[in-house]
N, C-alpha and C positions, 0 to 999 in steps of 0.2 A: 426619304424614309420609302418612296417608291422604288427606287434602284435595290434598297435591301429588301423588299418584298418580292420584286423580280428574280432576284439572286436566290432566295430561300425556295422560291418555286422551280427555279431551274435545278435547284440542287435536290430537291424531291422527285421532279422528274427523272433526273439521271438516276437516282437511288432505285426507283421503282423499276427502270429498264434494266439495271444491273441485277436484280433480283429475279428477273424472268427466270422461269423454270427452263432448263436446257434438256433435250432429248436428243437421242440418237436412233434413228432406224435403219435398219440393214434391209438391202433387198438381195435375194440370193436364189439362183437356179440351182438348186442341188440335183443334179442329174440323176433321174431314176430313183426318187427318194421313196423307198419303200422296203420290202424285204431283204434288197441287196445290201443294206446297210446293216453292219453288225455292230455289237456292243460297243468294241474299241472304236471302230469309225463315228458311231453318235457321240460318244465322249470326247473324241476328237472335233466334231462339229460345235459341240457344246464350249469347248474351250475357246472357240475362235470367236463365238459370239456373246460370251457370257456378260462384257461388260457394256453392251448397248441395251438399250430399253424397249425396242420392238423391232420385230422380224418379219418380212414377208417373205414368203416361201413359194417359188414355182417349182412346176414338175413334180409334184406329189403324185404318185401312182393312183389310179381310180379305184383299184381293188381295197381290200380289207388291209393289205399291208402296207399302204401309204399312210393311212389314218393311223394304224398301229405305231408307225415309225414318229410320225409327229407327236403322239403321246408318250412315247419313250424318250424322245428327245427332250421333251417339258419336263418329265420326271427327271432326268439327269441335270437340267439347268436347275431343278428346284433343290438340289442336293449340292449345290456350288454356292450357297449363301445369299440366294434371293428367291421371291416367291414369283412363279411365273404361273400364266394360264395361256391357252390357245383355242382357236376355232380353225375348223376345216371346211372347207366349202363342198358343196354337193359336186358330184363329177361334171364335167363341162359338157354340153350337148353338142358333141363333136363325132366325127366317124371314127371306126373303129381304128385301134392302136395310137389315136390322136387325143382321146378324152384323158383328160388329167384333172386333179384336184389343186387348189390352193390352199395356204395354211397362213395365217397369223399367229405370233407368239410374243407374247408382252411380260413385263414387269408389272404385278399389279399395284404397287406401292402409289404411284402416282398417274396410273393409267387405268381408266375404267371403261367399260361397254354397257349398253342399255338393250343390245339385240346382237345374234350371232353372224350378222353380216350376210350377204346376198350376192349372187351373180346377176350380172347386169342383163336380164332377159332381153331387154329392149333392143339389145345389140346381136342378139341370137342369129339372126339371118346374115348379119354383117361380118362376122368373124368366126373364126373357127374355134377358138376357146374363149368364151364370152370372159370379160374381167369380173373378179371378185372385189366387193366393196363393203366397207365398214367405218362406222362412226365411232372414233376414239375420243374419251372425254380426257384432257389432259389439264390437270387443275383447273376443273368446270369449263374450260375451252374446248368447242368440237373441233376435232382435227377428222376429215375425211381421208382415207386412204384406199388407193385403188391398185390393184396387184394384177397384172398381166403378164403373159406368155404369148408372144405373137407366132404366127405359123414360120416356117424358114424362110430365109431371105431370097430363095429362088421360087417362093410360093407367092410372092406379091404382098409381103407385109403392110407395105405403105396404104393398100386399100383400107386395113383392119384400123390402123393408126388414125388415118383420116376420119374413119367413123366415130371412133372412140374420142378423138380429139373435139368434133363436134358434139358430141354428148356432153361432155363435161363443160363447154362453153355455153350451151343452151340450158343443160338441167341441173348444173352443180353449182352452188353459192359457197363463199367461205373459202377457209383455208383446206388446200388440196395438196395430196402428194400423189404423184402418178408414177409408181414404181414397176419395174420388170425388166424382162428380157425382150427387147424389141427387135432384135435381130435386124436392125437399122442403126446407123450412126447419127449422134444428136445433130451434126451439120445437115442433115437431108431435108429438102425443103417441105418433107410432108409435116414436119413439126413447126413450120412458120404460122400455121393458126395459131396453136398453143402459146408460141412466143408473142404474138401479136396481141394476145390477151394478158400479158404480163406474166407466163408462166417460163421458168430458167430452167436448163437441166443442171443438175449437180455437179457432173463432171463432163469435161471437154477434152475429147481427144484421149480419154485414158482406156486402154485396151484392157479388156475383162476377161477374155477367154483363154483357155490354155491350148496351147499346140500339143499334139501327140510326142514330138520329140524337139528338142531345143536345135536352134539354128544359132549357132555360136553360143552366146550365153542368154539368148533371148527365148522365153517360152511363153509369152503372151500374142495373141493373136488379133482378136477383133474388138472394137470398141462399141459394144452393142447392149451392154447393161447400163441402165441409168435411173434416175430419179429426177422427175419435174416438180418443182416447187412453185405454187401460185404465190403471187405477190403479197398476200396475207401472211405469208411465213418469214420470219427473221432466219436469213441463212449464216450459219456459223461456220461451218465446215464440211469437207466432202473427201472420199477417196475409195480406196480398195482395202480390203483387209487381205493382205497378201500372205496366204499360209505356204506357199511354195517356196519362196526366196531363192533356191539355188538348183541349177538343171539337175543334179542327183536326187533331188525329191521330187522331181516331176512324176513319176510313175505311181508313187504312193499317193501324192496330192491328187493325181486325177480318180483314186478310187473314192474320194470324198465327192470332187464334181469337177466338170472340165469347164466351170466359171468361179471366177472370184466374187465373193461377196462385196456389193458397194455400198456405201454408206452416205448420209448426210446427217450431220449436226445441226440442231434448229432450235428455234424457240417461236412462241407465238405471240403476237402483238396484245 
């Protein structure tokens, strides 16, 4: 009898696990995302991401054109079969020509919000572009997503990543996705503090930026875009959405961005 009850409990546990809601988040540095993107290019971007659930965008231009581009992209997505919503951050408190905005765009069927997100102002003095964070409610479970675009690789982004990592470790609890363009590879020791607290990079050694011209048949350059997920998240799959595919498409692809979108498929315990 006890064995039978145990088997029933195990079956119910398995059934509950197998019915976990799955989500896919994409993180994408869409270069100079603003007035430079015409309707055709916005439609191409929408086609690339239409099947995911949540999008974290970096490099939205700080002026009106950036917010307008995010709104236009969301409108195009809304005409492709699902209902989407979006939030845009305030401009980062950065030096001239470095200030940007961030954006989140998501399908509203299973993802809700209770506020419009915030820049992490506590990090203002330690980073060039302070990260943008928001709590998403996924099937009544709370997921915090942090969206970040670091300073260039030759301007010591490691100090920014270190400051943000310590903020995450000391001030944030529960499921977290830390997504963005880090300008640092995930093997760098600067990520050791996060890894030591149970965070894992979704991608390992995956190049994500586009060269200006192909070397042989290779159009990928640096492995600097990633998504770090906390131990409270069930990892299912990750990769890049390669919209280039062949060298003869490289010039056209770079009109959308010089970065590939990176993704993680996951569920929550």
